[in-house]
C-alpha positions as CSV (number, residue, x, y, z in Angstrom):
1,M,-0.2,0.2,-0.2
2,K,1.3,3.6,-0.9
3,K,1.9,5.8,2.1
4,R,0.5,8.7,2.4
5,S,2.2,11.9,2.2
6,R,0.0,13.4,5.0
7,P,-2.4,12.0,7.5
8,A,-5.9,11.4,6.4
9,I,-8.3,14.2,6.9
10,P,-11.4,12.3,7.2
11,W,-15.0,13.3,5.9
12,A,-16.1,13.7,9.5
13,R,-15.5,13.0,13.2
14,P,-17.1,13.7,16.1
15,E,-16.3,16.9,18.1
16,F,-16.8,17.3,21.3
17,W,-17.0,21.1,22.7
18,G,-17.9,20.9,26.6
19,K,-19.3,18.6,29.4
20,E,-20.1,15.5,27.3
21,E,-17.6,12.8,29.4
22,R,-18.9,14.2,32.4
23,Y,-22.9,14.5,31.8
24,V,-22.6,11.0,30.5
25,V,-20.7,10.0,33.2
26,D,-23.5,11.4,35.3
27,A,-26.4,9.8,33.4
28,L,-24.3,6.4,33.5
29,R,-24.0,6.7,37.4
30,S,-27.3,7.5,37.8
31,T,-29.1,4.3,36.7
32,W,-31.2,6.5,34.1
33,I,-29.5,4.6,31.3
34,S,-32.6,4.5,28.8
35,G,-35.3,7.5,29.8
36,G,-34.4,10.0,32.4
37,P,-33.5,13.5,33.2
38,Y,-31.5,14.2,30.4
39,V,-34.1,13.4,27.8
40,D,-36.7,15.7,29.2
41,R,-34.0,18.3,29.6
42,L,-32.9,18.2,25.7
43,E,-36.9,17.8,24.7
44,R,-37.3,20.9,26.9
45,D,-34.2,22.8,25.4
46,V,-34.6,22.2,21.9
47,A,-38.5,22.9,22.1
48,A,-37.7,26.3,23.7
49,F,-34.7,27.1,21.3
50,H,-37.5,26.3,18.0
51,K,-40.2,28.3,19.7
52,I,-42.5,25.4,19.8
53,D,-44.6,23.5,21.9
54,H,-43.7,20.3,21.6
55,C,-40.6,18.2,21.0
56,L,-40.1,14.4,21.6
57,T,-37.3,12.8,20.9
58,A,-36.8,9.5,19.1
59,A,-34.3,7.1,18.1
60,N,-32.5,8.7,15.4
61,G,-34.1,10.8,12.5
62,T,-35.4,7.9,10.0
63,S,-37.9,7.1,13.3
64,A,-38.5,10.6,13.7
65,L,-39.9,10.6,10.3
66,H,-41.9,7.1,10.8
67,L,-43.4,8.7,14.1
68,A,-44.5,11.7,11.9
69,Y,-46.1,9.5,9.1
70,L,-48.0,7.2,11.4
71,A,-49.3,10.3,13.6
72,L,-50.9,12.0,10.1
73,G,-52.1,8.3,9.1
74,I,-49.9,7.7,6.1
75,G,-50.3,4.5,4.5
76,R,-51.3,2.4,1.6
77,G,-52.8,4.1,-1.5
78,D,-51.2,7.5,-0.2
79,D,-48.8,9.6,-2.4
80,V,-45.7,11.3,-0.8
81,V,-44.3,13.9,-2.4
82,V,-40.0,13.8,-1.8
83,P,-37.2,15.6,-3.2
84,G,-35.3,13.9,-5.7
85,F,-32.1,14.9,-4.4
86,G,-31.2,14.1,-0.8
87,F,-31.1,11.5,1.6
88,Q,-33.9,9.1,0.9
89,A,-35.6,8.6,4.4
90,A,-38.7,10.1,3.3
91,A,-38.8,7.6,0.7
92,N,-38.3,4.8,2.6
93,V,-40.4,5.1,5.2
94,A,-42.8,5.8,3.1
95,L,-42.5,2.3,1.3
96,H,-42.5,0.4,4.5
97,L,-46.0,1.8,5.6
98,G,-47.3,0.6,2.1
99,A,-47.3,4.5,0.5
100,R,-45.7,5.7,-2.7
101,P,-43.0,8.1,-3.1
102,V,-43.2,10.7,-5.2
103,F,-40.1,12.5,-6.3
104,A,-40.0,16.4,-7.2
105,D,-37.2,17.7,-9.1
106,V,-34.8,20.3,-7.3
107,D,-33.5,23.7,-8.0
108,P,-30.1,23.6,-10.1
109,D,-28.6,26.0,-7.4
110,T,-29.9,25.6,-4.2
111,W,-30.4,21.6,-4.6
112,C,-33.8,22.1,-2.5
113,V,-37.4,21.5,-4.1
114,T,-39.6,24.8,-4.2
115,A,-43.1,24.9,-4.3
116,A,-43.3,24.8,-7.8
117,S,-41.3,21.9,-8.5
118,L,-43.2,20.2,-5.6
119,E,-46.6,21.4,-7.3
120,A,-45.4,20.0,-10.4
121,A,-45.3,16.6,-8.6
122,L,-48.9,16.4,-6.8
123,T,-50.9,13.7,-7.7
124,P,-54.8,13.3,-6.8
125,K,-53.3,10.9,-3.8
126,T,-51.1,13.2,-2.0
127,K,-51.7,13.1,1.2
128,V,-48.0,15.1,2.5
129,L,-45.4,17.4,1.2
130,V,-41.6,16.4,2.4
131,P,-39.0,19.2,1.8
132,V,-35.7,17.8,3.2
133,H,-33.3,21.0,3.6
134,T,-30.0,19.5,2.3
135,Y,-27.0,19.9,3.5
136,G,-27.7,22.6,5.5
137,N,-29.6,24.6,3.3
138,V,-33.4,25.6,3.8
139,C,-36.2,25.2,1.1
140,P,-38.6,28.5,0.5
141,M,-40.6,27.4,3.3
142,D,-43.2,30.3,3.2
143,E,-44.2,29.3,-0.5
144,I,-43.8,25.8,0.4
145,A,-46.4,26.3,3.4
146,R,-48.7,28.5,1.7
147,L,-49.2,25.7,-1.1
148,A,-49.7,22.7,1.5
149,R,-52.8,25.1,3.2
150,R,-54.0,26.1,-0.2
151,R,-54.0,22.4,-1.7
152,R,-55.0,21.0,2.2
153,M,-52.0,19.1,2.5
154,A,-49.9,18.2,5.6
155,L,-46.4,19.2,5.6
156,V,-43.4,17.6,7.2
157,E,-40.4,19.1,7.2
158,D,-37.4,16.9,7.2
159,A,-35.0,19.0,8.9
160,A,-32.4,16.6,10.1
161,E,-29.1,18.5,8.1
162,S,-29.7,22.0,8.8
163,F,-30.5,22.1,12.5
164,G,-30.1,25.9,13.8
165,S,-30.5,27.2,9.8
166,R,-33.2,29.5,9.2
167,W,-35.3,30.8,6.5
168,N,-36.1,34.7,6.5
169,G,-35.1,34.6,10.4
170,R,-37.6,31.6,11.3
171,L,-36.0,28.3,12.3
172,C,-36.6,25.4,9.8
173,G,-38.2,22.3,11.2
174,T,-41.1,24.7,12.4
175,F,-42.9,25.5,9.2
176,G,-45.0,22.4,8.9
177,D,-47.7,20.1,11.1
178,I,-44.1,18.3,12.2
179,G,-40.5,19.1,11.8
180,T,-38.1,15.9,12.3
181,L,-34.1,16.5,13.4
182,S,-31.2,13.9,13.5
183,F,-28.6,14.0,15.9
184,Q,-26.8,11.2,14.4
185,A,-22.8,11.1,14.8
186,T,-21.9,13.6,12.0
187,K,-24.8,16.1,12.8
188,T,-24.7,19.3,13.9
189,I,-25.7,17.9,17.1
190,A,-24.5,14.7,17.9
191,T,-25.5,12.0,20.6
192,G,-24.2,9.0,18.3
193,E,-27.7,8.2,17.0
194,G,-31.3,10.1,17.8
195,G,-33.7,12.4,16.7
196,A,-36.5,14.1,17.3
197,V,-39.6,15.4,16.4
198,L,-41.4,19.3,16.5
199,T,-45.0,20.3,16.7
200,S,-47.2,22.9,17.7
201,D,-50.3,20.3,17.1
202,R,-50.7,18.6,20.8
203,D,-53.1,15.9,18.9
204,L,-50.1,14.7,16.8
205,Y,-47.8,15.2,19.4
206,D,-49.8,12.7,21.9
207,R,-50.3,10.4,19.0
208,M,-46.7,10.5,18.5
209,W,-45.8,9.8,22.1
210,L,-48.2,6.8,21.9
211,Y,-46.7,4.9,18.6
212,R,-42.7,5.5,20.3
213,N,-43.6,4.2,23.3
214,H,-45.2,0.6,22.2
215,G,-48.4,2.3,21.6
216,M,-48.8,1.9,25.6
217,K,-50.3,5.1,27.4
218,R,-52.8,4.4,30.3
219,R,-51.9,0.7,31.3
220,R,-48.2,-1.4,31.0
221,Y,-48.1,-3.8,28.3
222,W,-51.6,-2.5,27.3
223,H,-50.8,-2.0,23.8
224,E,-53.7,0.7,22.7
225,V,-51.8,1.1,19.0
226,A,-49.4,-1.4,17.6
227,G,-46.4,0.8,18.7
228,H,-42.6,1.0,18.3
229,N,-39.9,1.6,20.4
230,F,-38.8,4.7,19.0
231,R,-36.9,6.1,22.2
232,L,-33.5,7.9,23.0
233,T,-31.7,7.0,26.0
234,N,-30.6,8.9,28.5
235,L,-27.4,8.3,28.0
236,Q,-27.6,9.6,24.3
237,A,-29.6,12.6,25.3
238,A,-26.7,13.5,28.0
239,L,-24.4,13.8,25.0
240,G,-27.1,16.5,23.1
241,C,-27.9,18.4,26.2
242,A,-23.7,19.1,26.4
243,Q,-23.5,19.5,22.4
244,F,-26.7,21.9,23.0
245,E,-25.1,23.9,25.6
246,R,-22.3,25.0,23.1
247,F,-24.5,25.5,20.0
248,A,-23.5,28.9,19.8
249,K,-19.4,27.7,19.3
250,I,-20.7,24.8,16.7
251,S,-22.6,27.1,14.9
252,A,-20.1,29.6,14.4
253,A,-17.5,27.1,13.5
254,R,-19.7,25.9,10.8
255,R,-19.9,28.7,9.6
256,R,-16.4,29.7,9.4
257,M,-15.7,26.8,7.9
258,D,-18.2,27.2,4.7
259,R,-16.7,30.8,4.3
260,S,-13.3,29.2,4.4
261,Y,-14.4,27.1,1.5
262,R,-16.4,29.6,-0.6
263,R,-13.4,32.1,-0.6
264,R,-11.2,29.7,-2.0
265,F,-13.6,28.3,-4.6
266,A,-14.9,31.5,-5.7
267,R,-12.0,32.2,-7.7
268,M,-11.6,28.2,-8.9
269,P,-13.1,27.9,-12.3
270,G,-14.7,24.1,-12.9
271,V,-16.1,23.9,-9.6
272,A,-19.9,25.4,-7.9
273,M,-20.9,25.8,-4.5
274,Q,-24.2,25.0,-3.5
275,Q,-26.3,28.1,-3.4
276,Y,-28.2,29.9,-0.5
277,A,-31.2,32.3,-1.2
278,K,-31.2,35.6,0.6
279,K,-33.9,34.5,3.2
280,V,-31.2,31.7,4.1
281,D,-29.1,31.8,7.4
282,P,-27.8,28.3,7.4
283,V,-25.6,26.1,9.6
284,V,-24.2,24.6,7.3
285,W,-24.0,19.9,8.2
286,A,-21.7,19.2,5.0
287,V,-20.2,21.5,2.2
288,A,-20.5,20.2,-1.1
289,V,-19.3,21.3,-4.4
290,K,-20.8,20.5,-8.0
291,L,-18.1,19.8,-10.3
292,D,-17.7,20.7,-13.8
293,A,-17.7,18.0,-16.7
294,H,-15.5,19.5,-18.8
295,A,-13.0,20.5,-16.3
296,Y,-13.1,17.2,-14.4
297,P,-13.7,14.7,-17.5
298,Q,-12.5,11.6,-15.2
299,G,-16.1,11.9,-13.4
300,R,-16.8,12.8,-9.5
301,D,-16.2,9.0,-8.6
302,A,-12.6,8.6,-9.7
303,V,-12.0,12.2,-8.1
304,I,-13.1,10.9,-5.1
305,E,-10.5,8.0,-5.6
306,Q,-7.4,10.4,-6.3
307,L,-8.7,12.6,-3.8
308,M,-8.6,9.4,-1.3
309,E,-4.7,8.8,-2.2
310,Q,-4.0,11.9,-0.9
311,G,-5.3,11.0,2.1
312,I,-8.5,13.6,1.5
313,E,-11.8,11.4,2.3
314,T,-14.7,12.8,0.3
315,R,-18.4,11.5,-0.4
316,P,-20.5,11.4,-3.4
317,G,-23.4,13.1,-3.8
318,F,-27.3,11.4,-3.1
319,H,-28.1,8.9,-5.8
320,A,-31.2,9.8,-7.8
321,P,-33.9,7.8,-7.3
322,G,-34.0,6.8,-11.3
323,E,-30.3,5.0,-10.4
324,M,-32.2,3.1,-7.6
325,S,-35.3,1.6,-10.4
326,H,-35.3,-1.6,-7.8
327,L,-37.1,0.6,-5.2
328,Y,-38.7,3.9,-6.8
329,R,-40.5,4.2,-9.8
330,T,-40.0,7.8,-11.5
331,G,-39.5,9.7,-14.5
332,R,-36.7,11.6,-15.9
333,L,-35.6,14.4,-12.9
334,P,-32.5,16.4,-15.1
335,E,-31.4,18.6,-12.4
336,S,-31.7,15.7,-9.3
337,D,-30.1,13.3,-12.2
338,A,-27.4,15.7,-12.8
339,L,-26.3,16.6,-9.4
340,A,-26.1,12.9,-8.5
341,R,-23.7,12.5,-10.8
342,Q,-21.6,15.6,-9.9
343,V,-22.4,16.7,-6.5
344,L,-19.0,15.8,-4.5
345,S,-19.3,16.4,-0.9
346,L,-15.8,17.6,1.2
347,P,-14.4,17.6,4.5
348,S,-16.8,19.2,6.9
349,I,-15.5,18.8,10.3
350,P,-16.0,22.0,11.9
351,T,-12.5,22.9,13.6
352,L,-10.5,22.1,10.0
353,K,-7.8,24.3,9.9
354,E,-7.3,26.9,7.5
355,E,-4.3,24.9,5.9
356,E,-6.6,22.0,5.7
357,I,-9.2,23.3,3.8
358,D,-6.3,25.2,1.6
359,H,-4.9,21.7,1.2
360,I,-8.1,19.9,0.2
361,C,-8.7,22.6,-2.2
362,G,-5.4,22.9,-3.9
363,A,-5.5,18.7,-4.3
364,L,-9.0,19.4,-6.2
365,E,-7.9,22.1,-7.9
366,R,-4.9,20.1,-9.0
367,L,-7.2,17.4,-10.8
368,R,-8.7,20.0,-12.8
369,R,-8.0,18.6,-16.5
């Protein structure tokens, strides 16, 4: 194996900002290792931060989406409109419930769905719209919320990648009937695995609470509905509480990282970064670029291998649903299909040093033909 000239720069790594170890040890010693005080605290803190009535933690961001769909009664015969470019948890949960994911194309600059693209994907069986805020960007939620109200459809925001990002000053995850969050290991607030749902509708909250807890509420071992165990543990929540205490520092570090990349790529032909609308104040989860096919004729996947040879780990953009015909049925989505071939996600560790970002950008520039 060829020896690398520099230590590897991973795509992501866990970052600890304060009292993570102290809180996890406290949770361990308390014997509250499943539910417990840190779970309660994290739910209160996240609800207060979002200025929303209810937050319910979950085992992960996908189970948060599952809870949202269950509470809304999504099932066989229903259509769920999701983006054609993005992580497909929202589509996969729809399939598990017997519903059909219908894919809307995305904007070529922001890589997010718009109200117009969602409306173009509507069918007579559409029951819910699920915009996904990709990489830390935010979809145009005022227009999308108006569309959902006008067409009398439910709205679930998948904000798994955009904790703390805002649209016109308002936090994403608070525009729809339900918002979902992820606290997976690489996310802005990380608990290893974990997630949450946000809602101001007490009835939806009560239904999600019931489904999260095996369908048991009034009597132990008495199942009112066929529920799941989607609970977050107290140990994980302890990590989340410690991280959330330092959210201002975390978000500032992520913004600094994003600005540093943007300064360098502004002068680099053949590389285009994801664009933010003027109303978006992002907390970036992952920095990604779109490679021009003429500048990088070897292709995105070859670039990934070439960067890895230099000790830089990157990841591809999300696969388009048309590539996964064993799971999804969809027509051509020109923008989503192009992004799936061209997007490259770069190391997005918020504490990356400036010289590391220089090294990453320089390595990418040298691969341009």
